[in-house]
N, C-alpha and C positions, 0 to 999 in steps of 0.2 A: 101475279103470283099470290096475292092476298086472297083473291076470289077462289083460286084453286085450293088454297089451304082451307078455306071455309067450307067448300064443297066436300073436301076429303074428310073434314071433321064430321059433317052431317051424315055422310055415308057410313063413317066409322061408328057413330052412335046408333044409327038405324040398324046396322047389322047386329050390334051387341044387344040392342033392345029386344031383338027377336031371337036371341040365342036361348034355346029351350033349357039348357043345363047351366046357365050362368045367371047370377043375381044381377039385377039392373040397379044402377045408382040413381039417386034423385036427379042428378045432373043429366043423365041420359033420358030421363022421362021429360025433362024440361031444361033445355040448355041455358036458361036464364036463372037457374036455381043452383045453389051450392048446398051440400048436405049440412044439416045441423049436427051438433055434437052427438045427440041421441041417435040420429039416423046413421052417423058414421060408425059408432060403436056397435050398434045392432047389425049393421052390414058385415062387419068383421067377425062378430060372434057367429053369424050364420055361416061364414066361410070356414071358421075354425071348427064348427060342428060337422060340416060336410067334408072337410079335408084335413082331419086331425093328423094324418101321417106326414103332412107337408107344411102345415101352418098352425102356429100357436099364437094366441092372444092372451097376455098376462096383465092383470091389474097390479101395479107396482107403486108403492110409496104414496106420499100425500101431495095434495095441491092446495092452493088457497081457496079453491072452489069447494073443498070439503069432500071431494071424491078422489079416488086413486087415479094415477096416470096410467094409461094403457100403453103397452109396448107389444108390437107385433114382430114375429120372427118367421121368415119364409125360407125353407131349406128343403131340397129334394133328396137329401141323404141323411135325414134325422139329426142334423147338427143344430141343436136347439139351445146350446149353452156356450158361453164364451170360452170355457175351458176346452170343450170339444172342438170348437172352431180353431183354437190355437194348436191343439194336438194334431188336427187334420191339415194344418197349414192352409186354412181357408181365408180368403179375402173377406173382411167385414165391411159392408157398405151400409151406412147409417143415414136415414132420412128423417128430417123433422118437419112437421106440418103445423100450420095455424099458430105459430108464435105470435103473429099478427092476424087475428081471425078475420079482419077486414080484407086480407090478402089471401083468399082461400083456394087458389088454383091447385095447390099441392094436395089439399084434402081430397078433392074429386079425382085428380089425376092419379094419385096413389091408390085410391079405391079401385079404379078401373085397371091399373097396372097389376096389382096383386091378384085380382080376379082373373085377369087374362093369363097370367102365369099358371094359375091353377087349372083353368079349363082348356088351355091350348097347349098340347104337348110339344108342338114345334118350337115354342118359345123357351122351353125349360133349359136348353143348352146354355142360355145366357147366364144362368145361375149355377153352372156346373162346378165352378171353383169358388163360389160366393155364397155367403150368408147375408140375406137382406134383412136388416133390423130397422124398424121405423116406429115413430110416434105418430099415431093417427091424428091426434088433436091435442096440442100442447097447452095453449092458453084457453082452458075450458071455460072459465068464468067470463073471459072476454068474448068467447063464442056465444055464451048465454045472453050477453048484452047485444042483442041482434037488432039491426035497423037497416035503413037504406040511405041515410043522409050524412053519415060521419065521414065519408070519403067522397067529397063533392067532385073531386077531379077524376073519379074512376068510372069507367064504362061497364057497369054491371058487376056482379049479378043483381037480382032484384032485391035481395036482403043479404046481410052479412054481419059478422061480429065487429067488435070494437078493439082497438089497438091495446088499450090499457086493461090490466086484469082487475080483480076485485079490490086490490090495493092501489089501483091506478098506476101500476108499474109497467114499464115497457120491458118485457122479458128479454128482448134482444139488447139489453144493457145490463143484464142481471147475472151473467154467467160467472163472474168473479165474486161480487159482493153477496150474491145468493140471498137477497132479502125475501124472495118468494119461496114458498114450499115447493113450487114447481121446479125452480132452479136447483134446489137442494136434492130433490129426487133425480132430476136430470143429471147432475154431477155424478151421482152414484151409479146410475144406469150407464152413463158414458164411460166411467172409469172401469166398470166391469167388462164392457165389451171392447174398449179401446179400438175403435174402428180405424181402418186405413183410409177410407174415403168418407167424408161427411158432407151432406147436402141439406140446406135449410131453405125451404121454398118461400118466396116473397113476391110482391108486386111493387113496381117502382112508383115514385113521384118525380116530377121535374119536367124536363124539356119534352118537346114533341119531335118524333123522328120516325123512320120507316120500320124499325125493328120491332118484332113482337117479343123477342127474348134477348135480354142482356144478362151479363154474368159477372159476378164478383168471384174471383178465385183468390185463395190465400195469397197475400202479397209476397211475391217471389223472393225478395231480399230478406224477409222475416222468416220465411220457411226454411227448414233445414236444407242444406245445399243438395243432398242426394234426392230428396223429395222434390225440391224445386227444379232440379235438372230434368227429372221425368215429367213433371207438370208442363214445363215450357217446351221441351223438345219433342215430346211424344204425345202426352194426353191432350193438350189443347189443339195441336194441329189435327189429330185424329177426330176430335170432337167437332171441330168446325167442318171438316169434310163430311162426317156422318150427318150432322144437322143440315148441311146444304143438300145432301141427298134426300133428306126428308122435307125439303123445300123451305127450310128455315135458315135465314142468315143470322149469324151470331155476332154480337158486338160486346166489347167490354162495357161494364156499367157506365152509364153516361153521367160522369162526375166532372163538373167544370166550374169555372169561376163566373164569367160574365156571359159569354156566348159559346155555344158548342164549337163554332168555327175556330175559336181561339185555342182549342185543344182539350182533350180528355186527360184526366189525372187518375192514376190508380188509387183505389179506395184505401184509406189508412185503417185497416181492420185491426183495431186494438183488441186485447183479450176480452173486453167487455162484450164484444160482438161474437156471434157463434163461430165465424170462420177464424177469427183471431184466437178464440178459446181452443178450437181444434188444433191449431198450430202448436200450442203449448204442450199438447199430447201427441205430437209427431204425426199428425194426420193432415192430408190435403183436404181443405175445406172449400165449399162452394156456396154462394148465395145467389140462386137464380132470381132475376128481377124481371118479370114480364111487364110489358108496357101498359100502364093504367088505361090508356085511351083506346087500346085495341079491344074488339069485342071479346067478352068473357069466354065464349067457346074456343076462340083462337088461342087465348092465353092458357086455357086448360090443356088443349092439345099440344101446345108448344112445351108445356111442363112435362106432360106424359112422354113426349119424344125425347126431351133432354134427359130424363131419368133413364129411359130405356137405352138411349145411346151411350150414356155414361156407364151403365151396367154392362153393356155389350163390350165396350172397349176395356174397361178395368178387369172384367172377368178374363178376357183373352190375355191381358197383360199382368195377371195376378202374380206371377212369379217375379217379374220386374219390380212390382210395387212392394211385395213382401221383402225383397232384397234391399230396396231403398229404405224401407221402414226399419229393417234390422240395422242398417248402417246409421240411420238417424238416431236410433236408441243408443247405439254404441258411442256416437258422437257426444250426446248430452251427458252420458255417464262419465266420459273420460276427458273431454276438453276442459280447459281452464278459463277461457275468456268468453264472456257472454255479453251480447249487445242488449241494451234495455230500452232505449228511446230512439225514435226515428223521425226524420223529416223528408219531405218530398224533394228530390234532387231536380230542380228546375234548370240546371245547367246541361242536363242530358235529356234528349228527346228522341223518340222514334216517330215514325209516320204510319198512319193506318188509313185505309179507305173507309169512309163513313157515308152512310145513306141517311140524309136528313131532309128537312124542309127549309126553304129560305125563311129567314126570320128578319124582323125589322121592328120599328116603333111607329105607333100612330097615337093620336090623342085618345085618352081614356074617356069613355062616356060617363064615368063615375066622377073622376077628379079633374078632367080636362088636361091632365099632364101626360107626358109620353108613357106609353105602356108597351110591353113586349108582346109580339104575336108571331105565330108560325103560319105560313101560307101553304096549305096542303096541295094547292094547285101547282106548286112549284117545287117538286121533289128534286133532289140532286144527289149525286155521288161524287165525292171529291176527297182528295188527300188532305188530312188534317194532322196537326201535331198530337202525339201521345206521350205522356210522361209516366212511364211505368216504374221508374227507379226511385228507391228510397235509400238514404244513407243513415248510418248509425250516428247518433249524437251523444250517447252515453254508453260506456262499457264498464264491466266490473270483472275482477278476478274471483272466480268461484271459490268459496271456502270449502273445506272438507266437510264441515258440519255447521248447521245452525242449531241454536238452542232457543226454544220458545217456552216461556214460563206457562205453567198449567193454568194460571189465572186468566190467560187469554183464550178462554174456552171456545169462543166463536171462531177464532183463527184456527185452533186445533181441529175443530169439527170440519171446517172447509178443506183443510189439508187431507183429513182422513176420507172425506167424501170423494176426493179426487185420487184416491189410491196411493197417497204418499206413505212410504214406509218410515216409521219412527219408533223410538224406544224410550220409555219413561226412565228417568234416572232412578237408580236403586237406592240412592242415599243422598243426603245433602252434600254438595260438592262445590269447592272453590275452583273456578275455571279461569284460565288465562285465555283471553280472546280479544278480538277486535270489536269495537263498539262504535256506533254512529251517534254523534251529537247533532240534533237538528238545529243547525245554525240559522237557517232562514227558510221560509216557505210562504206561498200565497195560498189563500183559500177562496173559492168562488163565493161571491157575495150573495148569489141566489142559489136555491137548492136545485140539484140535478139528480133526478131519480131518487129523491129522498135523502141525499147527502150534499154536503158542501165540500166538493172535491179539493184535496190538497194538491198543489202542483208547484213547479219551479223550486223543488226542494234542494237546498244547499246543505252539505254535510261536512262535519269535521270527523276525522277518524282518530280514535285513541285506542291504545292497547293497555289493558290492566286486568287485574283479577277481580272477579265478582262472584258472589255466592249464588248458586242455584240450588233448588230444593228437590227433595224426593218427589217424583211424579212430574217434574218438568220434562220437556220432551227434547231428546237429541235426534236430529234429523240429518242423515247422511245425504250428500248431494250426488253420490255415484249411484243413481237409480234412474229408471226410465222417466219418472216424473220430475226430473231435475229442472227442466225449464219452467214448469208450472211453479215449483218451489221458489226459484230465483225471482221470477217476475211478480210473485205475490209478496215475498218477504224482503226484497230490496226496496226500501222506502222511496227511492227516487224514481222507480219505474212508474209509468203513467197510470197503470191499473193495479198497483200494489194495494195490499190491505191498509197500509198507511195512507195512501191516496184516498181510499174509501172510508177513512175516519175510524178504523178499528183500533188505532193507538192514540187517539186524540187526548186521552187522559194525561199523557206525559208532557203535553204542551202547556199545561197550566201549573204555575207555582203553587205549592200547598202551604208553605210556612213563610211568614214575613217577619219584619222587625218593627218595633215601635221606635221612631226616630229619636225621641228624647232619651231612651234607654241606650240605644246603640251608639249614640254620639260618642260617649266616653270609651266604649269598646273599640270603635273605629279609630279614634285618636291613638289609642294604645297599639292597635295593629300597625298603623303607619310608622310609629316610633320603632317598632320591632322589625319592620320589613321595609328597608330603604328602597328596594326594587319596586314594590307596590306604590310607594310614595312617588317615585319618579314617574311611573306610568300615569298616575293621577295628575301630576303636574303637566305632563306632556299633553294629556287629553284636554286639560283646561286651556292650555295655550293654543291648541289646534281648533277647539270648538267653543266659540263664544257663548252659544246657548247653554252648553254644558257648564261652562264656568259661571253662568248666572243662576244656576239651579242647585240649591243646597241639597234637595232631595235626590237629584240625579247623581251627584257626587257621593252621597252617602250610600246609594244603591250600588254604585260602582265598587266601592270598597267591600260592601256586603257580598257581592257576586264573586269577588276575588278572594274571599276568605273561606275558612273551613266551616263557617256557619251556613253557607249557601248549600241547599239540598242537592245532592248529586243526581237525583232522579229527574230533575227538571230538564226537559228536552233530551233526555237520554233514551234513545230507542232501545227497548228492552230485549231485543233479539240479538244474541251473541253470534259472532262469526268466528269459528275456530279454523284457523288457517293451516295448522299442522296436524 
């Protein structure tokens, strides 16, 4: 089968290379080459000039590279704006390429796919009900950092870009925190178009196996139930059949613990990743992962076929998808309970047929210790466990409104970039609301993508009145972006703005006491407050270390007095429940 696929690819490229009225990609001239950023944009500019009635290429927003991000739109009925797409009830299919420029198959496959739609009339019915929106090259500066040794595990092409951008950020961890200008622009482009289907092209790392293409789909339990039902019962079965017809077997992403034979586990696509981010906006997301060890031409062709297959299926099912999307939006606007955190359910498993290679251990020539290897002379197909189920570990009741102080400008900006509707308070207002006290949390000891992530957050909930000021923002939760709002503003969520350190200022105490001064005031407090004195005595009796520390006891009295600052560990976002 693999030889057949390779021959098909070569004949495919040969035919296109001699098509008199079509532009030829660098990959088609030499299948060990991937297009550079400059070649990619020049290619699309040529198409836009030749086919302006069907294809538009727009420079949009900023990137860390100091050049704008380009967005392409392909439509055969002049639907070149999101407003018109919604008016015409079009399916919006959004493709992102080169988020990791060392994984470039999507760049070359999309160039050929767009060109083929334009020059081959028989293909155009695939887009009859669809607007195809795509980013030709997302991580531009990573693409400029071109070489051939940064992905030692990968079989071609001859040269490719680097995973990190100019700030050495992994952009597939940046969708929520948006530290890069790329992500800030992406947030705004995505929120304008609000696609129904999202695809972000990648190449895998990891085990060896027979598949050229593996696929991460938005985790079914995290996706809205209406979208999830369509994904599981209709889209994925059709996609597997269509890819099989094109000679490609399709496997779930090969995510496992020790050995593949022990079972595959569904990928935990948090909102920091593209597919998890898409789910916050009620879209079905996909991350295609071609296998790094397969020849580059095979990986490009598999990506081409996957995109075309997906477009063919979703275009035919556009009405079903639009209906599921509408139900999902209504759900997030009206439902009151939302799940925030998840864990893999190892108590439930399915079974799948998997095509792998026998693996084992042999002495390492480097260390002399056992090392893992795969024996390609021993392919197998066998039934292995598959763990696709996640269960919620934290849920919250949705408030009617959140209130975010205008001082948190970075938070407000990110909400606005994502299309969140909000209203500034017209005057200073005393608000009765629920508030979180950060009772406990852990912070990662080493930096992760420029942050020390806060996690394992424990909260106390209190209700009281607090003053907010003119210009602070009132955010209703009955809107399509409700899930994005909740998962970024609830501090206990794994990718909340609190987790990404946007509110760390409240974690530090600002005012303290001089012990020799406060001693007399503390003694007077205990005389006037027998209940506080009783708590102090009980704590002394229960904790010998506390009883032996004068400063700890004095601090205990201070923290339980009116002198202790109320803003310490008070999460400043209000939850209005009524």
